[in-house]
MARROPA-754243 format. One record per atom (N, C-alpha, C): atom name; residue number from 1; x, y, z; chain; residue in three letters. Coordinates in steps of 0.02 Angstrom, whole numbers. Example, Ala and Ser with C-alpha at 12.3 -4.5 7.8 and 13.67 -1.06 7.14 Angstrom:
BEGIN
N:1:660:-284:390:A:ALA
CA:1:615:-225:390:A:ALA
C:1:660:-165:390:A:ALA
N:2:642:-112:354:A:SER
CA:2:684:-53:357:A:SER
C:2:645:2:394:A:SER
//
This chain:
BEGIN
N:1:3871:-643:4337:A:MET
CA:1:3855:-665:4282:A:MET
C:1:3779:-683:4273:A:MET
N:2:3745:-710:4322:A:ARG
CA:2:3687:-732:4333:A:ARG
C:2:3639:-672:4332:A:ARG
N:3:3660:-613:4363:A:VAL
CA:3:3625:-562:4381:A:VAL
C:3:3614:-526:4311:A:VAL
N:4:3670:-533:4273:A:VAL
CA:4:3666:-493:4209:A:VAL
C:4:3615:-535:4164:A:VAL
N:5:3628:-601:4156:A:ARG
CA:5:3577:-642:4121:A:ARG
C:5:3510:-624:4134:A:ARG
N:6:3503:-615:4205:A:ALA
CA:6:3422:-610:4240:A:ALA
C:6:3397:-541:4210:A:ALA
N:7:3445:-492:4207:A:ALA
CA:7:3423:-420:4176:A:ALA
C:7:3405:-423:4112:A:ALA
N:8:3456:-464:4066:A:VAL
CA:8:3430:-457:4003:A:VAL
C:8:3373:-500:3990:A:VAL
N:9:3359:-551:4019:A:ALA
CA:9:3304:-591:4014:A:ALA
C:9:3240:-548:4035:A:ALA
N:10:3242:-514:4086:A:ALA
CA:10:3187:-465:4097:A:ALA
C:10:3184:-407:4052:A:ALA
N:11:3225:-377:4021:A:MET
CA:11:3225:-327:3967:A:MET
C:11:3186:-349:3909:A:MET
N:12:3208:-421:3894:A:TYR
CA:12:3170:-455:3836:A:TYR
C:12:3103:-460:3849:A:TYR
N:13:3086:-484:3894:A:LEU
CA:13:3019:-500:3937:A:LEU
C:13:2971:-430:3915:A:LEU
N:14:3006:-376:3954:A:LEU
CA:14:2977:-299:3957:A:LEU
C:14:2957:-285:3875:A:LEU
N:15:3015:-303:3832:A:LEU
CA:15:3005:-272:3747:A:LEU
C:15:2950:-321:3725:A:LEU
N:16:2947:-376:3743:A:PHE
CA:16:2897:-428:3720:A:PHE
C:16:2823:-411:3732:A:PHE
N:17:2818:-388:3803:A:ALA
CA:17:2757:-372:3822:A:ALA
C:17:2741:-300:3795:A:ALA
N:18:2772:-257:3779:A:LEU
CA:18:2765:-192:3751:A:LEU
C:18:2753:-206:3679:A:LEU
N:19:2776:-251:3642:A:VAL
CA:19:2760:-263:3568:A:VAL
C:19:2686:-297:3566:A:VAL
N:20:2667:-337:3609:A:LEU
CA:20:2603:-368:3618:A:LEU
C:20:2555:-299:3633:A:LEU
N:21:2558:-260:3681:A:GLN
CA:21:2527:-213:3684:A:GLN
C:21:2515:-174:3635:A:GLN
N:22:2553:-155:3601:A:GLY
CA:22:2553:-123:3531:A:GLY
C:22:2507:-164:3478:A:GLY
N:23:2520:-222:3482:A:GLN
CA:23:2486:-258:3434:A:GLN
C:23:2411:-281:3449:A:GLN
N:24:2383:-257:3529:A:ALA
CA:24:2319:-280:3550:A:ALA
C:24:2254:-269:3489:A:ALA
N:25:2214:-317:3491:A:VAL
CA:25:2163:-320:3449:A:VAL
C:25:2107:-276:3462:A:VAL
N:26:2077:-230:3428:A:SER
CA:26:2030:-191:3442:A:SER
C:26:1961:-242:3431:A:SER
N:27:1918:-228:3466:A:VAL
CA:27:1853:-271:3457:A:VAL
C:27:1795:-242:3503:A:VAL
N:28:1743:-237:3470:A:VAL
CA:28:1674:-211:3496:A:VAL
C:28:1638:-269:3489:A:VAL
N:29:1603:-285:3548:A:ARG
CA:29:1561:-339:3558:A:ARG
C:29:1477:-326:3585:A:ARG
N:30:1434:-353:3549:A:LEU
CA:30:1372:-347:3579:A:LEU
C:30:1342:-418:3604:A:LEU
N:31:1325:-407:3676:A:ASP
CA:31:1297:-470:3718:A:ASP
C:31:1224:-463:3714:A:ASP
N:32:1184:-504:3704:A:TYR
CA:32:1108:-501:3690:A:TYR
C:32:1074:-565:3725:A:TYR
N:33:1035:-550:3774:A:SER
CA:33:998:-597:3812:A:SER
C:33:930:-579:3814:A:SER
N:34:883:-625:3815:A:ASN
CA:34:816:-624:3814:A:ASN
C:34:795:-698:3821:A:ASN
N:35:769:-720:3876:A:PRO
CA:35:748:-787:3888:A:PRO
C:35:680:-805:3859:A:PRO
N:36:646:-753:3832:A:GLY
CA:36:581:-770:3809:A:GLY
C:36:587:-763:3720:A:GLY
N:37:648:-766:3690:A:LEU
CA:37:666:-762:3623:A:LEU
C:37:702:-827:3599:A:LEU
N:38:702:-846:3539:A:THR
CA:38:744:-906:3525:A:THR
C:38:794:-874:3459:A:THR
N:39:866:-867:3474:A:PRO
CA:39:899:-899:3530:A:PRO
C:39:894:-850:3598:A:PRO
N:40:905:-876:3657:A:ALA
CA:40:898:-837:3723:A:ALA
C:40:952:-795:3732:A:ALA
N:41:1018:-805:3691:A:HIS
CA:41:1069:-780:3709:A:HIS
C:41:1114:-787:3643:A:HIS
N:42:1144:-731:3632:A:TRP
CA:42:1194:-723:3576:A:TRP
C:42:1246:-655:3593:A:TRP
N:43:1309:-677:3557:A:THR
CA:43:1358:-625:3565:A:THR
C:43:1381:-625:3489:A:THR
N:44:1391:-554:3470:A:LEU
CA:44:1428:-539:3407:A:LEU
C:44:1480:-497:3418:A:LEU
N:45:1533:-513:3380:A:THR
CA:45:1604:-481:3391:A:THR
C:45:1614:-455:3321:A:THR
N:46:1651:-394:3330:A:VAL
CA:46:1666:-359:3259:A:VAL
C:46:1732:-321:3275:A:VAL
N:47:1782:-340:3226:A:HIS
CA:47:1841:-309:3203:A:HIS
C:47:1856:-246:3169:A:HIS
N:48:1897:-214:3167:A:PRO
CA:48:1905:-161:3127:A:PRO
C:48:1908:-161:3057:A:PRO
N:49:1933:-220:3033:A:ASP
CA:49:1934:-251:2965:A:ASP
C:49:1868:-275:2951:A:ASP
N:50:1816:-273:2988:A:GLY
CA:50:1763:-305:2974:A:GLY
C:50:1746:-384:2987:A:GLY
N:51:1799:-430:3004:A:SER
CA:51:1812:-488:3031:A:SER
C:51:1771:-491:3085:A:SER
N:52:1739:-543:3106:A:GLY
CA:52:1696:-553:3160:A:GLY
C:52:1668:-624:3187:A:GLY
N:53:1631:-629:3234:A:HIS
CA:53:1613:-699:3257:A:HIS
C:53:1548:-689:3294:A:HIS
N:54:1508:-733:3281:A:PHE
CA:54:1438:-748:3301:A:PHE
C:54:1437:-799:3346:A:PHE
N:55:1403:-800:3395:A:ARG
CA:55:1389:-870:3430:A:ARG
C:55:1328:-857:3476:A:ARG
N:56:1281:-914:3465:A:SER
CA:56:1219:-912:3500:A:SER
C:56:1205:-969:3542:A:SER
N:57:1155:-952:3588:A:GLU
CA:57:1129:-1014:3618:A:GLU
C:57:1055:-1022:3619:A:GLU
N:58:1024:-1075:3614:A:ARG
CA:58:958:-1070:3601:A:ARG
C:58:924:-1060:3660:A:ARG
N:59:945:-1079:3725:A:GLY
CA:59:923:-1081:3791:A:GLY
C:59:862:-1145:3797:A:GLY
N:60:800:-1140:3831:A:SER
CA:60:773:-1198:3837:A:SER
C:60:724:-1202:3781:A:SER
N:61:727:-1166:3728:A:ALA
CA:61:677:-1181:3657:A:ALA
C:61:704:-1267:3630:A:ALA
N:62:629:-1282:3594:A:PRO
CA:62:652:-1352:3570:A:PRO
C:62:690:-1360:3514:A:PRO
N:63:706:-1421:3490:A:ALA
CA:63:766:-1419:3434:A:ALA
C:63:734:-1388:3373:A:ALA
N:64:785:-1384:3336:A:ALA
CA:64:762:-1339:3269:A:ALA
C:64:721:-1402:3238:A:ALA
N:65:741:-1454:3223:A:TYR
CA:65:701:-1505:3197:A:TYR
C:65:674:-1554:3238:A:TYR
N:66:612:-1585:3256:A:PRO
CA:66:550:-1568:3199:A:PRO
C:66:528:-1480:3215:A:PRO
N:67:515:-1449:3176:A:GLN
CA:67:500:-1375:3179:A:GLN
C:67:437:-1377:3225:A:GLN
N:68:440:-1327:3286:A:ASP
CA:68:375:-1326:3331:A:ASP
C:68:326:-1298:3287:A:ASP
N:69:266:-1348:3298:A:PRO
CA:69:213:-1323:3253:A:PRO
C:69:180:-1272:3277:A:PRO
N:70:181:-1241:3333:A:ASP
CA:70:147:-1167:3362:A:ASP
C:70:195:-1113:3326:A:ASP
N:71:253:-1135:3297:A:SER
CA:71:314:-1064:3266:A:SER
C:71:294:-1066:3191:A:SER
N:72:280:-1012:3159:A:PRO
CA:72:262:-1008:3085:A:PRO
C:72:331:-1020:3052:A:PRO
N:73:387:-1011:3091:A:ARG
CA:73:458:-1015:3040:A:ARG
C:73:505:-1049:3072:A:ARG
N:74:546:-1083:3047:A:LEU
CA:74:595:-1117:3079:A:LEU
C:74:646:-1089:3115:A:LEU
N:75:669:-1116:3174:A:THR
CA:75:708:-1091:3221:A:THR
C:75:791:-1099:3208:A:THR
N:76:832:-1067:3217:A:ALA
CA:76:904:-1089:3191:A:ALA
C:76:940:-1128:3251:A:ALA
N:77:982:-1174:3239:A:PRO
CA:77:1026:-1205:3290:A:PRO
C:77:1059:-1159:3329:A:PRO
N:78:1107:-1190:3382:A:ASP
CA:78:1164:-1158:3417:A:ASP
C:78:1209:-1145:3351:A:ASP
N:79:1238:-1086:3355:A:LEU
CA:79:1286:-1060:3301:A:LEU
C:79:1358:-1036:3340:A:LEU
N:80:1414:-1060:3313:A:ASP
CA:80:1483:-1027:3333:A:ASP
C:80:1518:-1020:3268:A:ASP
N:81:1516:-968:3239:A:ARG
CA:81:1539:-962:3171:A:ARG
C:81:1581:-901:3165:A:ARG
N:82:1637:-886:3118:A:ASP
CA:82:1663:-829:3087:A:ASP
C:82:1631:-797:3065:A:ASP
N:83:1611:-725:3036:A:ILE
CA:83:1587:-707:2986:A:ILE
C:83:1623:-646:2965:A:ILE
N:84:1605:-619:2907:A:GLN
CA:84:1641:-564:2870:A:GLN
C:84:1587:-497:2855:A:GLN
N:85:1597:-440:2883:A:LEU
CA:85:1566:-390:2872:A:LEU
C:85:1594:-338:2827:A:LEU
N:86:1574:-283:2807:A:SER
CA:86:1604:-233:2756:A:SER
C:86:1639:-191:2797:A:SER
N:87:1702:-166:2772:A:ALA
CA:87:1744:-121:2809:A:ALA
C:87:1708:-53:2823:A:ALA
N:88:1652:-33:2793:A:GLN
CA:88:1627:31:2805:A:GLN
C:88:1581:25:2870:A:GLN
N:89:1548:-43:2866:A:PHE
CA:89:1503:-56:2931:A:PHE
C:89:1558:-63:2983:A:PHE
N:90:1604:-81:2976:A:ALA
CA:90:1656:-102:3032:A:ALA
C:90:1672:-23:3079:A:ALA
N:91:1687:7:3016:A:GLY
CA:91:1724:87:3028:A:GLY
C:91:1660:121:3060:A:GLY
N:92:1604:113:3046:A:HIS
CA:92:1547:163:3080:A:HIS
C:92:1536:132:3156:A:HIS
N:93:1558:61:3172:A:VAL
CA:93:1543:29:3234:A:VAL
C:93:1590:61:3281:A:VAL
N:94:1662:58:3259:A:PHE
CA:94:1715:89:3289:A:PHE
C:94:1715:169:3303:A:PHE
N:95:1681:203:3260:A:GLN
CA:95:1673:261:3262:A:GLN
C:95:1625:293:3318:A:GLN
N:96:1574:244:3325:A:VAL
CA:96:1518:259:3373:A:VAL
C:96:1546:252:3451:A:VAL
N:97:1597:193:3443:A:ALA
CA:97:1627:165:3509:A:ALA
C:97:1681:226:3526:A:ALA
N:98:1702:258:3475:A:ARG
CA:98:1760:311:3500:A:ARG
C:98:1706:364:3519:A:ARG
N:99:1672:388:3490:A:ASP
CA:99:1622:446:3510:A:ASP
C:99:1590:442:3580:A:ASP
N:100:1586:386:3599:A:HIS
CA:100:1548:372:3676:A:HIS
C:100:1602:340:3717:A:HIS
N:101:1670:366:3719:A:LYS
CA:101:1715:356:3770:A:LYS
C:101:1726:279:3764:A:LYS
N:102:1717:237:3732:A:TRP
CA:102:1732:170:3709:A:TRP
C:102:1674:140:3772:A:TRP
N:103:1617:153:3761:A:PHE
CA:103:1558:148:3821:A:PHE
C:103:1581:135:3887:A:PHE
N:104:1622:175:3903:A:ASN
CA:104:1636:208:3970:A:ASN
C:104:1590:262:3991:A:ASN
N:105:1527:238:3987:A:GLN
CA:105:1460:294:4010:A:GLN
C:105:1402:251:4023:A:GLN
N:106:1369:286:4042:A:GLU
CA:106:1295:268:4064:A:GLU
C:106:1255:245:3997:A:GLU
N:107:1235:207:3988:A:CYS
CA:107:1198:182:3923:A:CYS
C:107:1105:181:3932:A:CYS
N:108:1100:155:3984:A:GLU
CA:108:1027:144:4009:A:GLU
C:108:995:206:4015:A:GLU
N:109:926:213:3996:A:SER
CA:109:891:257:3993:A:SER
C:109:845:268:4063:A:SER
N:110:836:202:4102:A:HIS
CA:110:806:198:4155:A:HIS
C:110:728:236:4148:A:HIS
N:111:700:234:4090:A:LEU
CA:111:638:236:4082:A:LEU
C:111:602:180:4078:A:LEU
N:112:536:179:4102:A:LYS
CA:112:485:130:4103:A:LYS
C:112:458:107:4039:A:LYS
N:113:512:77:4006:A:VAL
CA:113:479:45:3938:A:VAL
C:113:480:-29:3931:A:VAL
N:114:456:-63:3885:A:ALA
CA:114:436:-139:3871:A:ALA
C:114:518:-163:3884:A:ALA
N:115:525:-228:3906:A:PHE
CA:115:573:-267:3900:A:PHE
C:115:596:-291:3815:A:PHE
N:116:662:-265:3806:A:ARG
CA:116:668:-274:3747:A:ARG
C:116:746:-325:3733:A:ARG
N:117:765:-337:3784:A:GLY
CA:117:826:-383:3795:A:GLY
C:117:876:-344:3826:A:GLY
N:118:907:-378:3854:A:GLN
CA:118:972:-341:3890:A:GLN
C:118:1029:-345:3867:A:GLN
N:119:1058:-295:3834:A:LYS
CA:119:1106:-275:3798:A:LYS
C:119:1179:-249:3833:A:LYS
N:120:1231:-276:3821:A:THR
CA:120:1286:-260:3843:A:THR
C:120:1343:-238:3782:A:THR
N:121:1347:-179:3767:A:LEU
CA:121:1399:-154:3725:A:LEU
C:121:1476:-142:3751:A:LEU
N:122:1523:-190:3724:A:THR
CA:122:1595:-186:3761:A:THR
C:122:1653:-180:3699:A:THR
N:123:1700:-135:3730:A:TYR
CA:123:1747:-110:3676:A:TYR
C:123:1826:-141:3728:A:TYR
N:124:1859:-166:3686:A:SER
CA:124:1930:-172:3702:A:SER
C:124:1978:-174:3662:A:SER
N:125:2039:-139:3684:A:GLY
CA:125:2093:-115:3625:A:GLY
C:125:2134:-85:3645:A:GLY
N:126:2192:-62:3615:A:PRO
CA:126:2245:-18:3635:A:PRO
C:126:2229:42:3674:A:PRO
N:127:2162:70:3655:A:GLU
CA:127:2147:119:3693:A:GLU
C:127:2129:119:3760:A:GLU
N:128:2114:58:3771:A:GLY
CA:128:2087:35:3851:A:GLY
C:128:2026:-7:3844:A:GLY
N:129:1973:-10:3868:A:GLN
CA:129:1917:-37:3883:A:GLN
C:129:1869:-20:3910:A:GLN
N:130:1801:-26:3894:A:GLY
CA:130:1739:-20:3929:A:GLY
C:130:1674:-36:3910:A:GLY
N:131:1615:-46:3946:A:SER
CA:131:1558:-77:3948:A:SER
C:131:1509:-34:3963:A:SER
N:132:1451:-42:3937:A:CYS
CA:132:1385:-14:3954:A:CYS
C:132:1325:-62:3942:A:CYS
N:133:1294:-66:3985:A:GLU
CA:133:1222:-120:3987:A:GLU
C:133:1165:-76:3987:A:GLU
N:134:1113:-105:3951:A:PHE
CA:134:1054:-58:3938:A:PHE
C:134:978:-111:3904:A:PHE
N:135:921:-81:3926:A:ASN
CA:135:882:-119:3896:A:ASN
C:135:850:-72:3840:A:ASN
N:136:848:-5:3858:A:PHE
CA:136:836:51:3795:A:PHE
C:136:874:116:3831:A:PHE
N:137:913:142:3765:A:SER
CA:137:953:193:3786:A:SER
C:137:929:261:3755:A:SER
N:138:934:315:3789:A:ARG
CA:138:908:377:3767:A:ARG
C:138:950:399:3705:A:ARG
N:139:1019:380:3707:A:ASP
CA:139:1061:402:3653:A:ASP
C:139:1034:377:3581:A:ASP
N:140:1026:425:3534:A:LYS
CA:140:1012:392:3477:A:LYS
C:140:1059:348:3439:A:LYS
N:141:1114:378:3461:A:GLU
CA:141:1183:332:3406:A:GLU
C:141:1185:265:3447:A:GLU
N:142:1191:252:3513:A:ILE
CA:142:1191:193:3553:A:ILE
C:142:1131:160:3532:A:ILE
N:143:1067:187:3520:A:GLU
CA:143:1017:137:3498:A:GLU
C:143:1017:115:3421:A:GLU
N:144:1046:161:3368:A:SER
CA:144:1047:142:3307:A:SER
C:144:1110:92:3307:A:SER
N:145:1153:98:3341:A:LEU
CA:145:1211:40:3343:A:LEU
C:145:1187:-26:3364:A:LEU
N:146:1134:-28:3412:A:ASP
CA:146:1122:-83:3437:A:ASP
C:146:1076:-111:3392:A:ASP
N:147:1017:-73:3345:A:ASP
CA:147:984:-87:3303:A:ASP
C:147:1019:-122:3231:A:ASP
N:148:1083:-89:3225:A:SER
CA:148:1108:-118:3170:A:SER
C:148:1149:-181:3189:A:SER
N:149:1166:-191:3247:A:LEU
CA:149:1214:-249:3264:A:LEU
C:149:1171:-302:3274:A:LEU
N:150:1102:-289:3304:A:GLU
CA:150:1047:-345:3296:A:GLU
C:150:1024:-353:3234:A:GLU
N:151:1022:-314:3179:A:ALA
CA:151:1000:-330:3119:A:ALA
C:151:1045:-384:3073:A:ALA
N:152:1113:-371:3100:A:VAL
CA:152:1173:-418:3064:A:VAL
C:152:1154:-484:3118:A:VAL
N:153:1159:-486:3164:A:ALA
CA:153:1136:-557:3198:A:ALA
C:153:1090:-589:3178:A:ALA
N:154:1028:-549:3157:A:ALA
CA:154:966:-578:3119:A:ALA
C:154:983:-607:3053:A:ALA
N:155:1026:-569:3017:A:THR
CA:155:1050:-608:2948:A:THR
C:155:1097:-672:2962:A:THR
N:156:1134:-673:3016:A:VAL
CA:156:1170:-734:3025:A:VAL
C:156:1125:-793:3035:A:VAL
N:157:1087:-775:3088:A:LEU
CA:157:1022:-833:3099:A:LEU
C:157:979:-845:3039:A:LEU
N:158:972:-801:3000:A:GLU
CA:158:936:-809:2930:A:GLU
C:158:963:-870:2887:A:GLU
N:159:1038:-852:2890:A:GLY
CA:159:1085:-898:2844:A:GLY
C:159:1074:-971:2873:A:GLY
N:160:1081:-957:2940:A:ALA
CA:160:1079:-1044:2972:A:ALA
C:160:1011:-1068:2949:A:ALA
N:161:956:-1016:2957:A:ARG
CA:161:895:-1057:2929:A:ARG
C:161:896:-1087:2850:A:ARG
N:162:920:-1048:2823:A:LEU
CA:162:930:-1057:2742:A:LEU
C:162:977:-1135:2739:A:LEU
N:163:1016:-1138:2770:A:GLU
CA:163:1070:-1200:2764:A:GLU
C:163:1013:-1267:2795:A:GLU
N:164:983:-1244:2843:A:SER
CA:164:932:-1301:2863:A:SER
C:164:880:-1317:2804:A:SER
N:165:857:-1255:2785:A:LEU
CA:165:800:-1275:2729:A:LEU
C:165:829:-1305:2669:A:LEU
N:166:883:-1292:2655:A:LEU
CA:166:922:-1333:2591:A:LEU
C:166:944:-1401:2609:A:LEU
N:167:935:-1420:2664:A:GLN
CA:167:960:-1494:2687:A:GLN
C:167:893:-1519:2699:A:GLN
N:168:835:-1495:2718:A:HIS
CA:168:774:-1542:2746:A:HIS
C:168:719:-1495:2709:A:HIS
N:169:707:-1446:2677:A:ASP
CA:169:640:-1425:2649:A:ASP
C:169:665:-1379:2598:A:ASP
N:170:679:-1402:2547:A:ARG
CA:170:695:-1351:2497:A:ARG
C:170:644:-1303:2455:A:ARG
N:171:580:-1333:2466:A:LEU
CA:171:515:-1297:2461:A:LEU
C:171:509:-1246:2500:A:LEU
N:172:530:-1246:2546:A:GLY
CA:172:527:-1187:2603:A:GLY
C:172:577:-1144:2601:A:GLY
N:173:621:-1141:2552:A:LEU
CA:173:679:-1077:2528:A:LEU
C:173:641:-1025:2501:A:LEU
N:174:581:-1042:2464:A:ASP
CA:174:560:-989:2419:A:ASP
C:174:526:-940:2460:A:ASP
N:175:478:-950:2516:A:ALA
CA:175:456:-911:2579:A:ALA
C:175:504:-884:2609:A:ALA
N:176:568:-910:2620:A:GLU
CA:176:608:-891:2682:A:GLU
C:176:649:-833:2630:A:GLU
N:177:667:-853:2575:A:MET
CA:177:714:-791:2523:A:MET
C:177:651:-736:2512:A:MET
N:178:601:-750:2512:A:GLU
CA:178:553:-687:2511:A:GLU
C:178:564:-643:2575:A:GLU
N:179:562:-686:2632:A:TYR
CA:179:586:-646:2698:A:TYR
C:179:635:-608:2690:A:TYR
N:180:691:-633:2673:A:LEU
CA:180:747:-615:2674:A:LEU
C:180:762:-552:2624:A:LEU
N:181:725:-554:2560:A:THR
CA:181:725:-487:2517:A:THR
C:181:682:-437:2548:A:THR
N:182:636:-447:2577:A:ALA
CA:182:597:-392:2616:A:ALA
C:182:641:-362:2678:A:ALA
N:183:682:-398:2713:A:GLY
CA:183:710:-396:2772:A:GLY
C:183:771:-331:2759:A:GLY
N:184:791:-355:2694:A:PHE
CA:184:857:-321:2686:A:PHE
C:184:827:-253:2654:A:PHE
N:185:774:-252:2636:A:ALA
CA:185:748:-191:2594:A:ALA
C:185:730:-151:2660:A:ALA
N:186:694:-165:2726:A:ASP
CA:186:667:-131:2761:A:ASP
C:186:721:-105:2817:A:ASP
N:187:787:-133:2820:A:GLY
CA:187:827:-138:2862:A:GLY
C:187:831:-178:2933:A:GLY
N:188:779:-219:2929:A:GLN
CA:188:789:-272:2980:A:GLN
C:188:829:-309:2978:A:GLN
N:189:866:-332:2901:A:LEU
CA:189:921:-359:2907:A:LEU
C:189:968:-322:2875:A:LEU
N:190:1031:-342:2878:A:GLN
CA:190:1091:-302:2873:A:GLN
C:190:1144:-340:2852:A:GLN
N:191:1194:-329:2814:A:GLN
CA:191:1261:-347:2792:A:GLN
C:191:1245:-415:2773:A:GLN
N:192:1222:-419:2701:A:PRO
CA:192:1222:-496:2676:A:PRO
C:192:1272:-536:2671:A:PRO
N:193:1326:-499:2669:A:GLY
CA:193:1404:-529:2660:A:GLY
C:193:1414:-571:2726:A:GLY
N:194:1380:-566:2781:A:ALA
CA:194:1372:-615:2828:A:ALA
C:194:1363:-680:2820:A:ALA
N:195:1328:-691:2764:A:ILE
CA:195:1289:-761:2752:A:ILE
C:195:1314:-773:2668:A:ILE
N:196:1370:-741:2643:A:ARG
CA:196:1384:-761:2570:A:ARG
C:196:1386:-821:2550:A:ARG
N:197:1422:-856:2598:A:GLY
CA:197:1427:-936:2578:A:GLY
C:197:1358:-969:2562:A:GLY
N:198:1304:-959:2597:A:ILE
CA:198:1247:-1000:2593:A:ILE
C:198:1210:-969:2520:A:ILE
N:199:1213:-904:2525:A:LEU
CA:199:1173:-860:2465:A:LEU
C:199:1214:-897:2400:A:LEU
N:200:1273:-897:2411:A:GLY
CA:200:1310:-926:2344:A:GLY
C:200:1305:-984:2325:A:GLY
N:201:1276:-1034:2378:A:ARG
CA:201:1276:-1107:2358:A:ARG
C:201:1195:-1116:2331:A:ARG
N:202:1143:-1058:2355:A:LEU
CA:202:1085:-1053:2326:A:LEU
C:202:1073:-1032:2260:A:LEU
N:203:1129:-978:2252:A:ALA
CA:203:1124:-942:2173:A:ALA
C:203:1157:-992:2126:A:ALA
N:204:1190:-1045:2143:A:GLU
CA:204:1231:-1092:2103:A:GLU
C:204:1193:-1160:2085:A:GLU
N:205:1140:-1170:2142:A:ASP
CA:205:1123:-1244:2145:A:ASP
C:205:1049:-1248:2094:A:ASP
N:206:1068:-1300:2051:A:PRO
CA:206:1006:-1298:2004:A:PRO
C:206:948:-1354:2032:A:PRO
N:207:963:-1362:2091:A:GLY
CA:207:905:-1398:2120:A:GLY
C:207:847:-1377:2162:A:GLY
N:208:861:-1299:2164:A:VAL
CA:208:819:-1255:2194:A:VAL
C:208:775:-1222:2147:A:VAL
N:209:723:-1180:2166:A:MET
CA:209:686:-1149:2132:A:MET
C:209:720:-1095:2085:A:MET
N:210:713:-1071:2031:A:GLU
CA:210:738:-1017:1987:A:GLU
C:210:721:-957:2032:A:GLU
N:211:675:-946:2062:A:ARG
CA:211:658:-881:2099:A:ARG
C:211:701:-887:2153:A:ARG
N:212:714:-934:2192:A:VAL
CA:212:762:-933:2253:A:VAL
C:212:818:-907:2233:A:VAL
N:213:852:-937:2156:A:ARG
CA:213:924:-922:2145:A:ARG
C:213:931:-848:2121:A:ARG
N:214:874:-819:2091:A:LYS
CA:214:888:-748:2066:A:LYS
C:214:881:-705:2131:A:LYS
N:215:833:-732:2183:A:ARG
CA:215:841:-677:2245:A:ARG
C:215:901:-690:2282:A:ARG
N:216:941:-753:2267:A:ALA
CA:216:1004:-753:2301:A:ALA
C:216:1061:-705:2281:A:ALA
N:217:1052:-716:2204:A:ARG
CA:217:1102:-683:2158:A:ARG
C:217:1095:-594:2175:A:ARG
N:218:1043:-581:2186:A:ALA
CA:218:1012:-503:2194:A:ALA
C:218:1060:-486:2257:A:ALA
N:219:1044:-541:2313:A:LEU
CA:219:1076:-504:2388:A:LEU
C:219:1152:-517:2369:A:LEU
N:220:1172:-552:2346:A:LEU
CA:220:1240:-567:2320:A:LEU
C:220:1275:-499:2297:A:LEU
N:221:1228:-458:2254:A:ALA
CA:221:1256:-414:2213:A:ALA
C:221:1253:-345:2265:A:ALA
N:222:1227:-351:2318:A:LYS
CA:222:1226:-313:2372:A:LYS
C:222:1290:-303:2417:A:LYS
N:223:1321:-370:2414:A:VAL
CA:223:1382:-371:2443:A:VAL
C:223:1433:-328:2425:A:VAL
N:224:1441:-323:2361:A:GLU
CA:224:1478:-273:2316:A:GLU
C:224:1467:-203:2328:A:GLU
N:225:1411:-182:2336:A:GLU
CA:225:1386:-113:2354:A:GLU
C:225:1424:-75:2402:A:GLU
//
């Protein structure tokens, strides 16, 4: 009887494991490190539905407040937050991962180029897992994907700066929103939906300049495009 029970329990455990395997969550992650920048390290994860997470570590940089007098712009604090990107953007991320064998390939060009940060692209999911590291890649799609994910990270960091300015320096919001508008126009920033929360607060806050509110509303409109 005990043998039968043990066999039945083993069968259920096997079925449970198979179910979990079938429900494995696909994720693409970019890890970025550059001790000469602030933040010195950050990680961005993306799921097929556009949900994701961003985590950053400032490293040895001084605290966000008071602002570094040698720095022209406010630096963001350490972040650890969920974000939401568009399904179209996420679809492109996973298409590139699929086309490049889930990153089971050489990404580094090994060319003598300036250090641009150490990047690691990783995929894990039902299809398996893979990763590749690079400073600069000859593969144009890998470089383009890296640029897009770095632009999303920059957007999240900009959102954190807006939150700090709203709390500490509302007059500084005008210049920051001008910077954001230009950044989204030239592609240095992408996916304004990642900072929908703070943009919505600015758009509805009567205590900030009307120009700031107008720019926030314009960026929110891009989320729906």
